[in-house]
PDB file of N, CA, C and O in Angstrom, chain B, residues numbered from 101:
ATOM      1  N   MET B 101     -25.600   2.093  52.648  1.00  0.00           N
ATOM      2  CA  MET B 101     -25.620   2.806  51.387  1.00  0.00           C
ATOM      3  C   MET B 101     -24.547   3.897  51.439  1.00  0.00           C
ATOM      4  O   MET B 101     -24.296   4.494  52.486  1.00  0.00           O
ATOM      5  N   ILE B 102     -23.915   4.144  50.271  1.00  0.00           N
ATOM      6  CA  ILE B 102     -22.910   5.205  50.194  1.00  0.00           C
ATOM      7  C   ILE B 102     -23.460   6.349  49.364  1.00  0.00           C
ATOM      8  O   ILE B 102     -24.399   6.163  48.591  1.00  0.00           O
ATOM      9  N   GLY B 103     -22.888   7.515  49.517  1.00  0.00           N
ATOM     10  CA  GLY B 103     -23.329   8.688  48.784  1.00  0.00           C
ATOM     11  C   GLY B 103     -22.782   8.701  47.365  1.00  0.00           C
ATOM     12  O   GLY B 103     -21.904   7.917  47.005  1.00  0.00           O
ATOM     13  N   PHE B 104     -23.328   9.618  46.569  1.00  0.00           N
ATOM     14  CA  PHE B 104     -22.936   9.737  45.163  1.00  0.00           C
ATOM     15  C   PHE B 104     -21.441   9.999  45.018  1.00  0.00           C
ATOM     16  O   PHE B 104     -20.771   9.332  44.230  1.00  0.00           O
ATOM     17  N   ASP B 105     -20.912  10.959  45.768  1.00  0.00           N
ATOM     18  CA  ASP B 105     -19.498  11.324  45.623  1.00  0.00           C
ATOM     19  C   ASP B 105     -18.579  10.138  45.915  1.00  0.00           C
ATOM     20  O   ASP B 105     -17.598   9.920  45.205  1.00  0.00           O
ATOM     21  N   GLU B 106     -18.897   9.382  46.950  1.00  0.00           N
ATOM     22  CA  GLU B 106     -18.072   8.219  47.276  1.00  0.00           C
ATOM     23  C   GLU B 106     -18.197   7.138  46.197  1.00  0.00           C
ATOM     24  O   GLU B 106     -17.207   6.506  45.828  1.00  0.00           O
ATOM     25  N   ALA B 107     -19.411   6.930  45.698  1.00  0.00           N
ATOM     26  CA  ALA B 107     -19.626   5.942  44.642  1.00  0.00           C
ATOM     27  C   ALA B 107     -18.867   6.344  43.376  1.00  0.00           C
ATOM     28  O   ALA B 107     -18.242   5.502  42.731  1.00  0.00           O
ATOM     29  N   LEU B 108     -18.921   7.619  43.023  1.00  0.00           N
ATOM     30  CA  LEU B 108     -18.200   8.099  41.849  1.00  0.00           C
ATOM     31  C   LEU B 108     -16.702   7.895  42.029  1.00  0.00           C
ATOM     32  O   LEU B 108     -16.025   7.425  41.115  1.00  0.00           O
ATOM     33  N   HIS B 109     -16.188   8.242  43.187  1.00  0.00           N
ATOM     34  CA  HIS B 109     -14.760   8.077  43.484  1.00  0.00           C
ATOM     35  C   HIS B 109     -14.360   6.604  43.354  1.00  0.00           C
ATOM     36  O   HIS B 109     -13.335   6.298  42.746  1.00  0.00           O
ATOM     37  N   LEU B 110     -15.155   5.694  43.916  1.00  0.00           N
ATOM     38  CA  LEU B 110     -14.852   4.266  43.835  1.00  0.00           C
ATOM     39  C   LEU B 110     -14.865   3.782  42.386  1.00  0.00           C
ATOM     40  O   LEU B 110     -13.993   3.021  41.968  1.00  0.00           O
ATOM     41  N   ALA B 111     -15.863   4.231  41.628  1.00  0.00           N
ATOM     42  CA  ALA B 111     -15.966   3.795  40.234  1.00  0.00           C
ATOM     43  C   ALA B 111     -14.780   4.291  39.413  1.00  0.00           C
ATOM     44  O   ALA B 111     -14.162   3.512  38.686  1.00  0.00           O
ATOM     45  N   LEU B 112     -14.460   5.565  39.521  1.00  0.00           N
ATOM     46  CA  LEU B 112     -13.369   6.134  38.723  1.00  0.00           C
ATOM     47  C   LEU B 112     -12.007   5.539  39.083  1.00  0.00           C
ATOM     48  O   LEU B 112     -11.118   5.465  38.234  1.00  0.00           O
ATOM     49  N   ASN B 113     -11.842   5.123  40.318  1.00  0.00           N
ATOM     50  CA  ASN B 113     -10.554   4.560  40.738  1.00  0.00           C
ATOM     51  C   ASN B 113     -10.447   3.059  40.506  1.00  0.00           C
ATOM     52  O   ASN B 113      -9.362   2.497  40.648  1.00  0.00           O
ATOM     53  N   ASN B 114     -11.545   2.397  40.152  1.00  0.00           N
ATOM     54  CA  ASN B 114     -11.511   0.951  40.009  1.00  0.00           C
ATOM     55  C   ASN B 114     -11.964   0.435  38.642  1.00  0.00           C
ATOM     56  O   ASN B 114     -11.986  -0.774  38.413  1.00  0.00           O
ATOM     57  N   VAL B 115     -12.320   1.333  37.745  1.00  0.00           N
ATOM     58  CA  VAL B 115     -12.776   0.931  36.421  1.00  0.00           C
ATOM     59  C   VAL B 115     -11.846   1.548  35.383  1.00  0.00           C
ATOM     60  O   VAL B 115     -11.483   2.720  35.483  1.00  0.00           O
ATOM     61  N   SER B 116     -11.464   0.755  34.388  1.00  0.00           N
ATOM     62  CA  SER B 116     -10.620   1.290  33.323  1.00  0.00           C
ATOM     63  C   SER B 116     -11.255   0.949  31.977  1.00  0.00           C
ATOM     64  O   SER B 116     -12.011  -0.017  31.872  1.00  0.00           O
ATOM     65  N   PRO B 117     -10.952   1.734  30.956  1.00  0.00           N
ATOM     66  CA  PRO B 117     -11.524   1.474  29.630  1.00  0.00           C
ATOM     67  C   PRO B 117     -11.046   0.137  29.071  1.00  0.00           C
ATOM     68  O   PRO B 117      -9.944  -0.320  29.373  1.00  0.00           O
ATOM     69  N   LEU B 118     -11.888  -0.476  28.258  1.00  0.00           N
ATOM     70  CA  LEU B 118     -11.487  -1.698  27.565  1.00  0.00           C
ATOM     71  C   LEU B 118     -10.503  -1.341  26.463  1.00  0.00           C
ATOM     72  O   LEU B 118     -10.469  -0.192  26.022  1.00  0.00           O
ATOM     73  N   PRO B 119      -9.699  -2.302  26.006  1.00  0.00           N
ATOM     74  CA  PRO B 119      -8.762  -2.009  24.913  1.00  0.00           C
ATOM     75  C   PRO B 119      -9.520  -1.728  23.612  1.00  0.00           C
ATOM     76  O   PRO B 119     -10.644  -2.195  23.428  1.00  0.00           O
ATOM     77  N   VAL B 120      -8.903  -0.971  22.725  1.00  0.00           N
ATOM     78  CA  VAL B 120      -9.492  -0.630  21.428  1.00  0.00           C
ATOM     79  C   VAL B 120      -9.418  -1.854  20.522  1.00  0.00           C
ATOM     80  O   VAL B 120      -8.406  -2.553  20.480  1.00  0.00           O
ATOM     81  N   GLU B 121     -10.522  -2.102  19.787  1.00  0.00           N
ATOM     82  CA  GLU B 121     -10.575  -3.201  18.837  1.00  0.00           C
ATOM     83  C   GLU B 121     -10.929  -2.658  17.464  1.00  0.00           C
ATOM     84  O   GLU B 121     -11.633  -1.654  17.362  1.00  0.00           O
ATOM     85  N   SER B 122     -10.457  -3.300  16.414  1.00  0.00           N
ATOM     86  CA  SER B 122     -10.862  -2.967  15.052  1.00  0.00           C
ATOM     87  C   SER B 122     -11.858  -4.021  14.606  1.00  0.00           C
ATOM     88  O   SER B 122     -11.553  -5.213  14.597  1.00  0.00           O
ATOM     89  N   LEU B 123     -13.073  -3.565  14.228  1.00  0.00           N
ATOM     90  CA  LEU B 123     -14.141  -4.476  13.828  1.00  0.00           C
ATOM     91  C   LEU B 123     -14.763  -4.018  12.523  1.00  0.00           C
ATOM     92  O   LEU B 123     -14.663  -2.848  12.153  1.00  0.00           O
ATOM     93  N   SER B 124     -15.404  -4.942  11.831  1.00  0.00           N
ATOM     94  CA  SER B 124     -16.198  -4.563  10.669  1.00  0.00           C
ATOM     95  C   SER B 124     -17.431  -3.823  11.168  1.00  0.00           C
ATOM     96  O   SER B 124     -17.801  -3.935  12.337  1.00  0.00           O
ATOM     97  N   THR B 125     -18.055  -3.080  10.290  1.00  0.00           N
ATOM     98  CA  THR B 125     -19.265  -2.349  10.668  1.00  0.00           C
ATOM     99  C   THR B 125     -20.319  -3.318  11.180  1.00  0.00           C
ATOM    100  O   THR B 125     -20.988  -3.030  12.173  1.00  0.00           O
ATOM    101  N   ARG B 126     -20.477  -4.447  10.529  1.00  0.00           N
ATOM    102  CA  ARG B 126     -21.469  -5.441  10.943  1.00  0.00           C
ATOM    103  C   ARG B 126     -21.191  -5.938  12.363  1.00  0.00           C
ATOM    104  O   ARG B 126     -22.115  -6.052  13.168  1.00  0.00           O
ATOM    105  N   ASP B 127     -19.939  -6.231  12.675  1.00  0.00           N
ATOM    106  CA  ASP B 127     -19.590  -6.741  14.001  1.00  0.00           C
ATOM    107  C   ASP B 127     -19.637  -5.652  15.075  1.00  0.00           C
ATOM    108  O   ASP B 127     -19.709  -5.954  16.266  1.00  0.00           O
ATOM    109  N   ALA B 128     -19.595  -4.388  14.652  1.00  0.00           N
ATOM    110  CA  ALA B 128     -19.599  -3.281  15.615  1.00  0.00           C
ATOM    111  C   ALA B 128     -21.005  -2.871  16.038  1.00  0.00           C
ATOM    112  O   ALA B 128     -21.160  -2.006  16.900  1.00  0.00           O
ATOM    113  N   LEU B 129     -22.036  -3.480  15.442  1.00  0.00           N
ATOM    114  CA  LEU B 129     -23.414  -3.132  15.775  1.00  0.00           C
ATOM    115  C   LEU B 129     -23.664  -3.287  17.274  1.00  0.00           C
ATOM    116  O   LEU B 129     -23.419  -4.344  17.855  1.00  0.00           O
ATOM    117  N   GLY B 130     -24.158  -2.209  17.886  1.00  0.00           N
ATOM    118  CA  GLY B 130     -24.443  -2.224  19.321  1.00  0.00           C
ATOM    119  C   GLY B 130     -23.254  -1.896  20.202  1.00  0.00           C
ATOM    120  O   GLY B 130     -23.372  -1.895  21.427  1.00  0.00           O
ATOM    121  N   ARG B 131     -22.117  -1.620  19.599  1.00  0.00           N
ATOM    122  CA  ARG B 131     -20.912  -1.312  20.365  1.00  0.00           C
ATOM    123  C   ARG B 131     -20.718   0.199  20.419  1.00  0.00           C
ATOM    124  O   ARG B 131     -21.421   0.929  19.720  1.00  0.00           O
ATOM    125  N   THR B 132     -19.793   0.679  21.224  1.00  0.00           N
ATOM    126  CA  THR B 132     -19.460   2.094  21.336  1.00  0.00           C
ATOM    127  C   THR B 132     -18.115   2.343  20.672  1.00  0.00           C
ATOM    128  O   THR B 132     -17.152   1.614  20.912  1.00  0.00           O
ATOM    129  N   ALA B 133     -18.050   3.380  19.833  1.00  0.00           N
ATOM    130  CA  ALA B 133     -16.798   3.696  19.140  1.00  0.00           C
ATOM    131  C   ALA B 133     -15.795   4.311  20.109  1.00  0.00           C
ATOM    132  O   ALA B 133     -16.157   5.124  20.960  1.00  0.00           O
ATOM    133  N   ALA B 134     -14.541   3.917  19.974  1.00  0.00           N
ATOM    134  CA  ALA B 134     -13.471   4.449  20.816  1.00  0.00           C
ATOM    135  C   ALA B 134     -12.990   5.808  20.332  1.00  0.00           C
ATOM    136  O   ALA B 134     -12.392   6.569  21.092  1.00  0.00           O
ATOM    137  N   LYS B 135     -13.254   6.112  19.053  1.00  0.00           N
ATOM    138  CA  LYS B 135     -12.879   7.404  18.505  1.00  0.00           C
ATOM    139  C   LYS B 135     -13.875   7.776  17.412  1.00  0.00           C
ATOM    140  O   LYS B 135     -14.724   6.966  17.041  1.00  0.00           O
ATOM    141  N   GLU B 136     -13.773   8.991  16.901  1.00  0.00           N
ATOM    142  CA  GLU B 136     -14.685   9.476  15.869  1.00  0.00           C
ATOM    143  C   GLU B 136     -14.590   8.615  14.622  1.00  0.00           C
ATOM    144  O   GLU B 136     -13.500   8.229  14.202  1.00  0.00           O
ATOM    145  N   VAL B 137     -15.744   8.317  14.035  1.00  0.00           N
ATOM    146  CA  VAL B 137     -15.808   7.528  12.809  1.00  0.00           C
ATOM    147  C   VAL B 137     -16.312   8.428  11.691  1.00  0.00           C
ATOM    148  O   VAL B 137     -17.314   9.124  11.855  1.00  0.00           O
ATOM    149  N   ARG B 138     -15.626   8.418  10.565  1.00  0.00           N
ATOM    150  CA  ARG B 138     -16.018   9.251   9.421  1.00  0.00           C
ATOM    151  C   ARG B 138     -16.198   8.390   8.182  1.00  0.00           C
ATOM    152  O   ARG B 138     -15.475   7.416   7.969  1.00  0.00           O
ATOM    153  N   ALA B 139     -17.176   8.768   7.370  1.00  0.00           N
ATOM    154  CA  ALA B 139     -17.399   8.067   6.107  1.00  0.00           C
ATOM    155  C   ALA B 139     -16.322   8.450   5.109  1.00  0.00           C
ATOM    156  O   ALA B 139     -15.820   9.574   5.128  1.00  0.00           O
ATOM    157  N   VAL B 140     -15.969   7.520   4.241  1.00  0.00           N
ATOM    158  CA  VAL B 140     -14.959   7.805   3.221  1.00  0.00           C
ATOM    159  C   VAL B 140     -15.580   8.419   1.969  1.00  0.00           C
ATOM    160  O   VAL B 140     -14.867   8.998   1.150  1.00  0.00           O
ATOM    161  N   VAL B 141     -16.910   8.302   1.810  1.00  0.00           N
ATOM    162  CA  VAL B 141     -17.621   8.918   0.687  1.00  0.00           C
ATOM    163  C   VAL B 141     -18.914   9.539   1.202  1.00  0.00           C
ATOM    164  O   VAL B 141     -19.468   9.096   2.208  1.00  0.00           O
ATOM    165  N   ASP B 142     -19.390  10.569   0.502  1.00  0.00           N
ATOM    166  CA  ASP B 142     -20.668  11.166   0.843  1.00  0.00           C
ATOM    167  C   ASP B 142     -21.795  10.211   0.467  1.00  0.00           C
ATOM    168  O   ASP B 142     -21.719   9.516  -0.546  1.00  0.00           O
ATOM    169  N   SER B 143     -22.825  10.185   1.279  1.00  0.00           N
ATOM    170  CA  SER B 143     -23.980   9.357   0.953  1.00  0.00           C
ATOM    171  C   SER B 143     -25.246  10.123   1.301  1.00  0.00           C
ATOM    172  O   SER B 143     -25.434  10.438   2.476  1.00  0.00           O
ATOM    173  N   PRO B 144     -26.102  10.436   0.386  1.00  0.00           N
ATOM    174  CA  PRO B 144     -25.990  10.092  -1.025  1.00  0.00           C
ATOM    175  C   PRO B 144     -24.888  10.921  -1.688  1.00  0.00           C
ATOM    176  O   PRO B 144     -24.471  11.955  -1.167  1.00  0.00           O
ATOM    177  N   SER B 145     -24.433  10.450  -2.834  1.00  0.00           N
ATOM    178  CA  SER B 145     -23.304  11.093  -3.504  1.00  0.00           C
ATOM    179  C   SER B 145     -23.698  12.345  -4.273  1.00  0.00           C
ATOM    180  O   SER B 145     -22.834  13.038  -4.810  1.00  0.00           O
ATOM    181  N   VAL B 146     -24.998  12.647  -4.332  1.00  0.00           N
ATOM    182  CA  VAL B 146     -25.487  13.836  -5.029  1.00  0.00           C
ATOM    183  C   VAL B 146     -26.425  14.598  -4.109  1.00  0.00           C
ATOM    184  O   VAL B 146     -26.918  14.052  -3.122  1.00  0.00           O
ATOM    185  N   ASP B 147     -26.666  15.849  -4.431  1.00  0.00           N
ATOM    186  CA  ASP B 147     -27.613  16.652  -3.673  1.00  0.00           C
ATOM    187  C   ASP B 147     -29.013  16.133  -3.970  1.00  0.00           C
ATOM    188  O   ASP B 147     -29.512  16.307  -5.082  1.00  0.00           O
ATOM    189  N   ALA B 148     -29.642  15.509  -3.008  1.00  0.00           N
ATOM    190  CA  ALA B 148     -30.931  14.868  -3.238  1.00  0.00           C
ATOM    191  C   ALA B 148     -32.098  15.711  -2.744  1.00  0.00           C
ATOM    192  O   ALA B 148     -33.224  15.216  -2.708  1.00  0.00           O
ATOM    193  N   SER B 149     -31.875  16.963  -2.362  1.00  0.00           N
ATOM    194  CA  SER B 149     -32.957  17.758  -1.790  1.00  0.00           C
ATOM    195  C   SER B 149     -34.086  18.005  -2.775  1.00  0.00           C
ATOM    196  O   SER B 149     -35.216  18.266  -2.362  1.00  0.00           O
ATOM    197  N   ILE B 150     -33.803  17.927  -4.068  1.00  0.00           N
ATOM    198  CA  ILE B 150     -34.855  18.143  -5.062  1.00  0.00           C
ATOM    199  C   ILE B 150     -35.935  17.065  -4.978  1.00  0.00           C
ATOM    200  O   ILE B 150     -37.073  17.301  -5.382  1.00  0.00           O
ATOM    201  N   LYS B 151     -35.596  15.899  -4.463  1.00  0.00           N
ATOM    202  CA  LYS B 151     -36.576  14.829  -4.411  1.00  0.00           C
ATOM    203  C   LYS B 151     -36.939  14.383  -2.999  1.00  0.00           C
ATOM    204  O   LYS B 151     -37.799  13.517  -2.839  1.00  0.00           O
ATOM    205  N   ASP B 152     -36.309  14.947  -1.973  1.00  0.00           N
ATOM    206  CA  ASP B 152     -36.600  14.451  -0.631  1.00  0.00           C
ATOM    207  C   ASP B 152     -37.620  15.284   0.133  1.00  0.00           C
ATOM    208  O   ASP B 152     -37.893  14.991   1.297  1.00  0.00           O
ATOM    209  N   GLY B 153     -38.191  16.313  -0.487  1.00  0.00           N
ATOM    210  CA  GLY B 153     -39.279  17.045   0.138  1.00  0.00           C
ATOM    211  C   GLY B 153     -38.883  18.236   0.975  1.00  0.00           C
ATOM    212  O   GLY B 153     -39.758  18.861   1.573  1.00  0.00           O
ATOM    213  N   PHE B 154     -37.618  18.584   1.053  1.00  0.00           N
ATOM    214  CA  PHE B 154     -37.204  19.735   1.829  1.00  0.00           C
ATOM    215  C   PHE B 154     -37.109  20.968   0.938  1.00  0.00           C
ATOM    216  O   PHE B 154     -36.713  20.881  -0.225  1.00  0.00           O
ATOM    217  N   ALA B 155     -37.473  22.106   1.496  1.00  0.00           N
ATOM    218  CA  ALA B 155     -37.400  23.351   0.740  1.00  0.00           C
ATOM    219  C   ALA B 155     -37.082  24.490   1.693  1.00  0.00           C
ATOM    220  O   ALA B 155     -37.300  24.380   2.899  1.00  0.00           O
ATOM    221  N   VAL B 156     -36.575  25.569   1.154  1.00  0.00           N
ATOM    222  CA  VAL B 156     -36.245  26.747   1.957  1.00  0.00           C
ATOM    223  C   VAL B 156     -36.973  27.939   1.365  1.00  0.00           C
ATOM    224  O   VAL B 156     -36.915  28.168   0.157  1.00  0.00           O
ATOM    225  N   PHE B 157     -37.651  28.693   2.201  1.00  0.00           N
ATOM    226  CA  PHE B 157     -38.325  29.912   1.777  1.00  0.00           C
ATOM    227  C   PHE B 157     -37.568  31.103   2.331  1.00  0.00           C
ATOM    228  O   PHE B 157     -37.071  31.067   3.457  1.00  0.00           O
ATOM    229  N   SER B 158     -37.483  32.143   1.546  1.00  0.00           N
ATOM    230  CA  SER B 158     -36.766  33.323   2.005  1.00  0.00           C
ATOM    231  C   SER B 158     -37.593  34.108   3.023  1.00  0.00           C
ATOM    232  O   SER B 158     -38.818  33.996   3.069  1.00  0.00           O
ATOM    233  N   GLN B 159     -36.917  34.881   3.813  1.00  0.00           N
ATOM    234  CA  GLN B 159     -37.555  35.724   4.829  1.00  0.00           C
ATOM    235  C   GLN B 159     -38.560  36.673   4.185  1.00  0.00           C
ATOM    236  O   GLN B 159     -39.592  36.980   4.782  1.00  0.00           O
ATOM    237  N   ARG B 160     -38.269  37.138   2.973  1.00  0.00           N
ATOM    238  CA  ARG B 160     -39.171  38.079   2.285  1.00  0.00           C
ATOM    239  C   ARG B 160     -40.543  37.461   2.035  1.00  0.00           C
ATOM    240  O   ARG B 160     -41.555  38.159   2.098  1.00  0.00           O
ATOM    241  N   ILE B 161     -40.587  36.177   1.756  1.00  0.00           N
ATOM    242  CA  ILE B 161     -41.859  35.506   1.487  1.00  0.00           C
ATOM    243  C   ILE B 161     -42.574  35.169   2.801  1.00  0.00           C
ATOM    244  O   ILE B 161     -43.781  35.376   2.926  1.00  0.00           O
ATOM    245  N   LEU B 162     -41.839  34.662   3.758  1.00  0.00           N
ATOM    246  CA  LEU B 162     -42.444  34.208   5.003  1.00  0.00           C
ATOM    247  C   LEU B 162     -42.946  35.345   5.880  1.00  0.00           C
ATOM    248  O   LEU B 162     -43.876  35.141   6.661  1.00  0.00           O
ATOM    249  N   ILE B 163     -42.375  36.512   5.779  1.00  0.00           N
ATOM    250  CA  ILE B 163     -42.748  37.636   6.641  1.00  0.00           C
ATOM    251  C   ILE B 163     -44.213  38.026   6.466  1.00  0.00           C
ATOM    252  O   ILE B 163     -44.824  38.567   7.388  1.00  0.00           O
ATOM    253  N   HIS B 164     -44.784  37.755   5.285  1.00  0.00           N
ATOM    254  CA  HIS B 164     -46.166  38.138   5.007  1.00  0.00           C
ATOM    255  C   HIS B 164     -47.154  36.991   5.235  1.00  0.00           C
ATOM    256  O   HIS B 164     -48.355  37.177   5.037  1.00  0.00           O
ATOM    257  N   ALA B 165     -46.685  35.822   5.641  1.00  0.00           N
ATOM    258  CA  ALA B 165     -47.572  34.676   5.846  1.00  0.00           C
ATOM    259  C   ALA B 165     -48.390  34.851   7.115  1.00  0.00           C
ATOM    260  O   ALA B 165     -47.878  35.309   8.136  1.00  0.00           O
ATOM    261  N   THR B 166     -49.659  34.485   7.047  1.00  0.00           N
ATOM    262  CA  THR B 166     -50.568  34.504   8.199  1.00  0.00           C
ATOM    263  C   THR B 166     -51.424  33.242   8.123  1.00  0.00           C
ATOM    264  O   THR B 166     -51.439  32.576   7.087  1.00  0.00           O
ATOM    265  N   PRO B 167     -52.139  32.897   9.201  1.00  0.00           N
ATOM    266  CA  PRO B 167     -53.019  31.726   9.135  1.00  0.00           C
ATOM    267  C   PRO B 167     -54.061  31.844   8.020  1.00  0.00           C
ATOM    268  O   PRO B 167     -54.419  30.843   7.398  1.00  0.00           O
ATOM    269  N   SER B 168     -54.545  33.051   7.767  1.00  0.00           N
ATOM    270  CA  SER B 168     -55.538  33.210   6.711  1.00  0.00           C
ATOM    271  C   SER B 168     -54.894  33.391   5.335  1.00  0.00           C
ATOM    272  O   SER B 168     -55.577  33.288   4.316  1.00  0.00           O
ATOM    273  N   ARG B 169     -53.592  33.658   5.298  1.00  0.00           N
ATOM    274  CA  ARG B 169     -52.870  33.843   4.042  1.00  0.00           C
ATOM    275  C   ARG B 169     -51.547  33.078   4.109  1.00  0.00           C
ATOM    276  O   ARG B 169     -50.481  33.688   4.193  1.00  0.00           O
ATOM    277  N   PRO B 170     -51.614  31.729   4.070  1.00  0.00           N
ATOM    278  CA  PRO B 170     -50.390  30.940   4.204  1.00  0.00           C
ATOM    279  C   PRO B 170     -49.530  30.986   2.941  1.00  0.00           C
ATOM    280  O   PRO B 170     -50.010  31.346   1.866  1.00  0.00           O
ATOM    281  N   VAL B 171     -48.291  30.630   3.078  1.00  0.00           N
ATOM    282  CA  VAL B 171     -47.394  30.524   1.932  1.00  0.00           C
ATOM    283  C   VAL B 171     -47.758  29.244   1.194  1.00  0.00           C
ATOM    284  O   VAL B 171     -47.824  28.176   1.802  1.00  0.00           O
ATOM    285  N   GLU B 172     -47.992  29.339  -0.095  1.00  0.00           N
ATOM    286  CA  GLU B 172     -48.308  28.174  -0.899  1.00  0.00           C
ATOM    287  C   GLU B 172     -47.104  27.796  -1.736  1.00  0.00           C
ATOM    288  O   GLU B 172     -46.333  28.651  -2.172  1.00  0.00           O
ATOM    289  N   THR B 173     -46.959  26.499  -1.952  1.00  0.00           N
ATOM    290  CA  THR B 173     -45.830  26.013  -2.747  1.00  0.00           C
ATOM    291  C   THR B 173     -46.332  25.420  -4.041  1.00  0.00           C
ATOM    292  O   THR B 173     -47.454  24.917  -4.111  1.00  0.00           O
ATOM    293  N   ALA B 174     -45.524  25.478  -5.037  1.00  0.00           N
ATOM    294  CA  ALA B 174     -45.850  24.861  -6.326  1.00  0.00           C
ATOM    295  C   ALA B 174     -45.108  23.553  -6.432  1.00  0.00           C
ATOM    296  O   ALA B 174     -43.920  23.489  -6.116  1.00  0.00           O
ATOM    297  N   LEU B 175     -45.777  22.515  -6.867  1.00  0.00           N
ATOM    298  CA  LEU B 175     -45.137  21.196  -7.011  1.00  0.00           C
ATOM    299  C   LEU B 175     -44.743  20.943  -8.431  1.00  0.00           C
ATOM    300  O   LEU B 175     -44.193  19.887  -8.740  1.00  0.00           O
TER     301      LEU B 175
END
């Protein structure tokens, strides 16, 4: 058996990256990107927070919340 440092040295000196390929998104499933991938459009294209259940409360409201007096939300 060899130690970690020797194994790392052997791996780094004997392994090289595969060449870069251009693939469709479908064909790239399960693969690793060679560089950063960015979307060309925002998705969703609108601010959907009004319908996705997320909300933000200000510090002024939350500072007074307790287990017996929780912050209530209006739907």
